[in-house]
C-alpha positions in Angstrom: -23.9 -10.3 -17.7 -20.5 -10.2 -16.4 -18.4 -7.6 -14.4 -16.3 -5.7 -16.4 -13.4 -3.1 -15.6 -12.9 -0.5 -18.3 -11.6 2.9 -19.1 -14.6 3.7 -21.1 -12.9 7.3 -21.7 -15.1 8.3 -24.9 -18.1 7.2 -23.9 -18.1 9.3 -20.9 -16.8 12.2 -22.4 -19.6 11.9 -24.6 -22.2 11.3 -21.9 -20.7 14.1 -19.5 -21.7 16.7 -22.5 -25.1 15.0 -22.9 -26.3 15.8 -19.4 -28.7 19.0 -19.2 -29.1 18.6 -15.7 -29.4 16.0 -12.5 -32.0 16.0 -9.8 -30.9 14.9 -6.5 -33.6 13.4 -4.0 -32.6 13.1 -0.1 -30.2 16.0 1.3 -28.5 14.3 4.1 -24.9 13.6 4.2 -24.9 11.9 0.7 -27.2 14.0 -1.2 -25.6 17.2 -0.2 -22.5 16.0 -1.1 -23.1 14.5 -4.1 -24.9 17.5 -5.6 -22.5 20.1 -4.5 -19.4 17.8 -6.0 -21.6 17.5 -9.1 -22.2 20.8 -9.4 -18.6 22.0 -8.9 -18.0 19.9 -11.8 -20.1 21.8 -13.9 -23.7 20.3 -14.0 -26.7 22.2 -13.1 -28.1 19.9 -10.2 -31.7 20.4 -8.5 -31.9 19.2 -5.3 -34.9 17.8 -3.8 -36.2 17.1 0.1 -39.3 17.3 2.2 -37.2 19.0 5.0 -38.3 22.7 5.0 -34.9 23.4 7.2 -32.5 21.8 4.9 -34.0 23.4 1.9 -33.9 27.1 3.5 -30.2 26.5 4.3 -29.3 25.4 0.8 -31.1 28.4 -0.6 -29.4 30.6 1.5 -25.7 28.8 0.1 -25.3 27.0 3.4 -24.5 23.2 3.8 -27.4 21.3 6.0 -24.7 19.2 7.5 -21.2 19.5 8.8 -18.8 18.1 6.4 -15.0 19.4 5.8 -15.2 21.7 2.4 -18.6 21.1 1.8 -19.9 24.6 3.0 -17.7 26.5 0.7 -18.8 24.2 -2.5 -22.3 24.6 -1.6 -21.8 28.5 -1.8 -20.1 28.8 -4.8 -22.7 26.4 -6.4 -25.4 27.9 -5.2 -24.1 31.5 -5.8 -23.2 30.6 -9.8 -26.7 29.3 -9.8 -25.6 25.7 -10.7 -27.2 24.3 -7.6 -30.8 24.8 -6.5 -33.3 23.2 -4.7 -37.3 22.1 -4.4 -39.9 20.4 -2.8 -41.2 19.6 -6.1 -40.3 15.9 -7.4 -42.2 16.6 -10.8 -40.8 19.8 -11.7 -37.1 18.4 -10.7 -37.4 15.4 -13.0 -39.0 17.3 -15.5 -36.2 19.7 -15.2 -33.3 17.5 -15.3 -32.6 14.0 -17.4 -31.2 12.1 -14.7 -32.2 11.7 -10.9 -29.8 10.3 -8.1 -31.7 9.0 -5.4 -29.8 9.9 -2.2 -32.3 8.9 0.5 -31.9 6.9 4.1 -32.6 3.4 4.1 -32.7 3.0 8.2 -32.8 -0.4 10.3 -36.1 -1.6 11.1 -36.7 -2.8 14.8 -35.8 -6.4 13.6 -32.9 -5.6 12.0 -34.4 -5.6 8.4 -33.8 -2.6 6.2 -36.7 -0.1 5.2 -37.0 0.9 2.2 -40.1 2.8 2.3 -38.3 6.4 1.4 -36.9 4.5 -1.6 -40.3 3.3 -2.5 -42.2 6.7 -1.7 -39.4 8.5 -3.8 -39.6 5.8 -6.7 -43.5 6.5 -7.1 -43.0 10.4 -7.3 -40.2 10.2 -10.3 -42.3 7.4 -11.9 -45.5 9.7 -11.8 -43.6 12.5 -13.0 -42.3 10.3 -15.8 -45.8 9.4 -16.7 -45.9 13.0 -18.3 -42.0 13.6 -19.6 -40.9 13.0 -23.1 -37.5 11.9 -23.7 -34.7 9.7 -22.0 -34.8 9.9 -18.4 -32.2 7.8 -16.4 -32.8 7.2 -12.2 -29.6 6.3 -10.4 -29.8 5.0 -6.9 -26.8 5.8 -4.7 -29.0 4.8 -1.2 -27.6 1.2 0.3 -29.9 -1.4 -0.3 -30.1 -5.2 -0.2 -29.4 -7.0 -3.5 -32.9 -7.4 -5.6 -34.3 -4.4 -4.0 -34.1 -2.4 -7.3 -34.8 -5.4 -9.7 -38.0 -6.5 -7.8 -39.1 -3.4 -5.8 -38.1 -0.3 -7.1 -38.2 -1.2 -11.0 -41.5 -2.4 -10.7 -42.9 1.0 -8.7 -41.3 3.1 -11.3 -43.0 0.9 -14.3 -46.5 1.0 -12.4 -46.3 5.1 -11.8 -44.9 5.6 -15.2 -46.6 3.5 -17.2 -43.3 3.2 -19.3 -40.8 0.2 -19.6 -37.5 0.2 -18.3 -34.8 0.1 -20.3 -37.1 1.2 -23.2 -38.5 4.6 -22.1 -36.2 4.9 -19.2 -32.8 3.5 -17.7 -32.3 2.6 -14.0 -28.7 2.3 -12.8 -27.0 1.6 -9.1 -24.2 3.5 -8.1 -23.4 3.1 -4.6 -21.4 5.7 -2.9 -18.3 5.0 -0.8 -18.1 8.2 1.3 -16.6 8.4 4.6 -18.4 10.8 7.0 -15.5 13.6 7.7 -13.8 12.8 4.4 -16.7 12.8 2.0 -15.6 15.4 0.0 -12.2 14.2 -0.4 -13.6 10.4 -1.0 -15.8 11.7 -3.8 -13.1 13.2 -5.9 -10.6 10.3 -4.6 -12.6 7.3 -5.0 -11.1 3.7 -4.5 -13.6 2.9 -7.3 -16.4 3.7 -9.1 -19.4 0.5 -9.6 -22.4 1.2 -11.8 -25.1 -1.6 -11.9 -27.2 -1.4 -15.0 -29.1 -2.9 -17.2 -28.5 -1.3 -20.9 -25.6 0.9 -22.1 -27.2 4.2 -22.9 -27.6 4.8 -18.9 -24.2 3.0 -18.3 -22.8 5.4 -20.1 -24.3 8.5 -18.5 -23.6 7.3 -15.0 -20.0 6.5 -16.3 -19.6 9.9 -17.5 -20.4 11.7 -14.1 -17.1 10.5 -12.9 -14.8 11.4 -16.1 -11.2 12.3 -15.0 -11.8 10.5 -11.6 -9.1 8.1 -10.4 -9.6 4.6 -9.6 -11.1 1.3 -11.3 -14.5 1.3 -12.9 -16.7 -1.7 -12.9 -20.1 -2.1 -15.0 -21.9 -5.2 -13.0 -25.3 -6.4 -12.9 -27.7 -4.5 -10.4 -27.4 -6.9 -7.8 -24.1 -7.3 -7.8 -23.9 -3.1 -7.3 -26.2 -3.5 -4.3 -24.2 -6.3 -2.6 -20.7 -4.1 -3.1 -21.8 -1.8 -0.5 -22.6 -4.4 2.2 -19.0 -6.6 1.4 -17.3 -3.2 2.2 -19.1 -2.3 5.3 -19.3 -5.8 6.8 -15.7 -6.1 6.3 -14.5 -2.7 7.7 -16.7 -3.7 10.5 -15.1 -6.9 11.2 -11.6 -5.4 10.8 -12.2 -3.1 13.5 -13.8 -6.0 15.6 -10.6 -8.2 14.7 -8.1 -5.2 15.7 -9.9 -4.7 19.0 -10.4 -8.2 19.9 -6.2 -8.8 19.3 -5.8 -5.8 21.4 -7.8 -7.0 24.5 -5.8 -10.4 24.2 -2.6 -8.6 23.9 -3.2 -6.3 27.0 -4.3 -9.8 28.9 -0.8 -11.1 27.9 1.3 -8.3 28.8 1.9 -7.4 25.0 1.7 -3.8 23.1 -1.0 -4.7 20.8 0.0 -1.6 18.4 3.7 -3.6 18.0 2.2 -6.5 17.2 0.1 -4.9 14.6 3.0 -2.9 13.2 4.3 -6.4 12.1 1.0 -7.5 10.8 0.2 -5.2 8.8 3.7 -5.1 6.9 2.4 -8.0 5.5 1.4 -6.8 2.3 1.1 -10.4 0.7 -0.8 -12.2 2.7 -2.3 -10.1 5.2 -3.2 -7.0 3.5 -4.1 -8.4 -0.1 -6.2 -10.0 -2.0 -4.9 -13.6 -0.4 -7.7 -16.0 1.1 -10.5 -13.4 0.2 -12.3 -15.4 -2.7 -14.9 -17.7 -1.7 -14.0 -21.2 -1.9 -14.3 -24.2 0.3 -13.1 -24.6 4.1 -9.7 -23.7 5.6 -7.7 -26.7 7.0 -4.2 -27.9 7.6 -1.5 -27.7 10.7 -1.8 -24.5 11.6 -4.8 -22.2 11.2 -6.9 -24.5 13.0 -4.9 -25.4 15.8 -3.8 -21.7 16.5 -7.4 -20.1 16.1 -8.4 -22.9 18.8 -5.3 -22.2 20.8 -5.5 -18.3 20.7 -9.3 -18.7 21.5 -8.3 -21.0 24.4 -5.8 -18.4 25.5 -8.6 -15.5 25.5 -11.2 -17.7 27.7 -8.2 -18.7 30.2 -7.8 -14.8 30.9 -11.4 -14.0 30.8 -11.6 -12.0 27.7 -14.4 -12.4 25.3 -13.0 -12.3 21.7 -16.5 -13.5 20.0 -15.3 -12.6 16.2 -11.9 -14.9 16.8 -13.9 -17.4 18.8 -16.3 -18.0 16.1 -13.9 -18.6 13.0 -14.0 -22.0 13.6 -17.8 -22.3 13.8 -17.9 -20.5 10.6 -15.6 -23.1 9.1 -17.6 -25.8 10.3 -20.8 -24.4 8.7 -19.2 -24.1 5.6 -18.3 -27.5 5.5 -21.6 -28.4 6.3 -23.3 -26.2 3.6 -21.2 -28.3 1.2 -22.1 -31.5 2.7 -26.0 -30.2 2.3 -25.2 -29.1 -1.4 -24.0 -32.8 -2.2 -26.7 -34.7 -0.5 -29.5 -32.5 -2.1 -28.5 -33.8 -5.4 -29.8 -37.2 -4.5 -27.0 -39.1 -6.2 -24.8 -41.7 -4.2 -22.1 -42.5 -6.3 -19.3 -39.7 -5.6 -15.7 -39.0 -6.7 -13.6 -36.1 -5.0 -10.3 -34.8 -6.8 -8.1 -33.7 -3.8 -7.9 -34.9 -0.6 -5.1 -32.9 1.2 -6.0 -29.6 2.8 -4.4 -27.7 0.3 -2.8 -28.3 -3.5 0.5 -29.3 -3.9 1.1 -31.2 -0.5 0.1 -34.5 0.9 -0.6 -32.8 4.4 -3.9 -34.4 5.4 -4.1 -33.0 8.9 -7.6 -31.1 9.7 -8.0 -31.3 5.9 -11.9 -30.5 5.2 -11.8 -32.6 2.3 -11.1 -35.6 4.7 -13.9 -34.7 7.0 -16.1 -34.1 4.2 -15.2 -37.7 2.7 -16.0 -39.1 6.1 -19.3 -37.8 6.5 -20.1 -39.0 3.2 -19.1 -42.2 3.7 -20.8 -42.1 7.1 -24.4 -40.9 4.8 -23.7 -44.1 3.0 -22.5 -42.3 -0.2 -20.0 -44.9 -2.4 -16.9 -42.6 -2.7 -13.6 -42.4 -4.9 -11.0 -40.1 -4.1 -7.7 -39.4 -6.3 -5.3 -37.1 -5.0 -1.9 -37.1 -6.9 0.0 -36.1 -3.9 -1.3 -38.6 -1.6 0.1 -42.0 -1.3 -1.1 -44.2 1.8 2.7 -45.7 1.7 4.6 -42.3 2.4 2.1 -41.2 4.9 4.0 -40.9 8.6 3.7 -39.2 11.9 0.7 -37.0 12.8 0.1 -37.2 9.3 -0.8 -40.9 9.3 -2.0 -40.8 12.8 -4.8 -38.0 12.1 -6.0 -39.9 8.7 -6.1 -43.4 10.6 -8.3 -41.7 13.2 -10.7 -40.0 10.9 -10.7 -41.8 7.6 -9.6 -45.6 8.5 -10.4 -47.3 5.5 -8.6 -44.5 3.1 -7.3 -47.5 1.4 -10.6 -48.7 0.0 -11.4 -45.1 -1.2 -8.2 -44.1 -3.1 -8.1 -44.3 -6.9 -4.7 -44.4 -8.7 -5.9 -42.4 -11.8 -8.4 -39.5 -12.0 -10.4 -41.5 -14.8 -11.5 -44.3 -12.8 -12.7 -41.4 -10.1 -13.9 -39.1 -13.2 -16.4 -42.7 -14.2 -17.3 -43.6 -11.0 -19.0 -40.3 -9.8 -22.4 -39.3 -10.3 -21.2 -36.6 -8.6 -17.5 -35.3 -9.3 -15.9 -33.0 -5.9 -13.2 -31.2 -7.6 -10.9 -29.1 -5.0 -7.9 -29.1 -7.0 -7.0 -26.8 -9.9 -4.4 -28.7 -12.0 -5.1 -29.3 -15.7 -5.1 -33.3 -15.6 -8.1 -33.1 -13.1 -9.6 -30.6 -15.8 -9.0 -33.1 -18.7 -10.3 -36.1 -16.5 -14.0 -34.0 -15.7 -14.0 -33.4 -19.6 -14.3 -37.0 -20.3 -16.9 -38.0 -17.5 -20.2 -39.2 -18.8 -23.1 -36.9 -19.6 -25.2 -36.0 -16.7 -22.6 -36.2 -14.4 -22.7 -33.2 -12.0 -19.5 -31.0 -11.4 -19.6 -29.6 -7.9 -16.4 -26.9 -8.1 -15.1 -26.3 -4.5 -12.1 -24.3 -5.4 -13.7 -22.1 -8.3 -11.4 -23.6 -10.9 -10.7 -21.6 -14.0 -12.1 -23.0 -17.0 -14.0 -25.8 -15.2 -17.9 -24.2 -16.0 -16.7 -24.4 -19.7 -15.1 -27.9 -19.6 -17.7 -30.2 -18.1 -19.2 -30.9 -21.9 -22.4 -32.1 -21.0 -22.3 -32.2 -17.0 -24.1 -30.1 -14.8 -21.8 -27.4 -13.1 -22.6 -26.3 -9.7 -20.2 -23.6 -7.9 -20.2 -24.1 -3.8 -20.4 -20.2 -3.2 -20.8 -18.6 -6.8 
């Protein structure tokens, strides 16, 4: 199943009309906001919680949490009869045809994630489904690690109900992107809508909930939907820490950090963009390693701790080692490499991760052949030549003048360039060759023709 971005307006309209009611399990921030917002869009909502205080407040038309705009929405929804609450899970499931699970998933003492509330609610919903006729869709909005829905929650639902997912009921994962303080606005102006699904019927019902709201919509496998929320939150946390570390260094150097970041933020081509945010191979070249190293040294010299920036190079090294481990685990000795410079379109070999990878493979006893259309020993000069003389002095013995020599030599082909000629050479490789894609080459997976394809991080 692949990710899809699509409008689905027809399905959304049909599905929106088809729902007779939504039960929302867990009436904390996410649950109470989801309940009020869906009720404001005309859905009949039944909120479910075991907290008597929350239920009493909601019955009185009062929001159980402080959030801009929520109080009025709850008051109006309860007053109109579109929002009611109960502590009876079975009755709520029986009275609705979709259940949103919004319970907490707190941290365990060791840092792991507790799914106790998710499991308890899933068992309750499953028990209610055992005696219910008709289709019911269970939608998980709680944040949970990839695989939780498929390996823990769906089996619980099936055991408790005696029914089968995709046959008797549906399951979707619909992560929320609500920020406390602006949650109501975020609900109506989402950056995106993500629906993890296993079958079209339930996917259409969930997409229909958001009919008319802005932002792209993505239909993805369950695990992808679970993972997206973690990627978002980790990146947001990383941005905060990065900005604060830059601020600390600037203070130590007597600079205005906001003036520095104003310039940084103005670049929407490389800095605030999708550039460099696709999984691939390690970085290298004459700038990035050197500058990260220099800034880390400057911070250390001024007694400024910058653990995020200081660990960029170790992280890069770990990724290079990950590639090496992947290759060695294949148990093949003859290795063909397409690409040697630190990036395509240049002959710059300075701190190239491909040079480092080649050196380590040779050191492990591998028989390596390399082709890079931009690299010629006779043209290497200055620091570029000095680097290769130090890191890979026997390069002349490894370079091949044409791609087919490399393709025919390697039991494993490492592809780090996206040019069409390399793709053609890979197509001519002997059957049984393993192709390790280091940079996510478009079309390479389909071009292998009898070769085994392995993506480094996908």
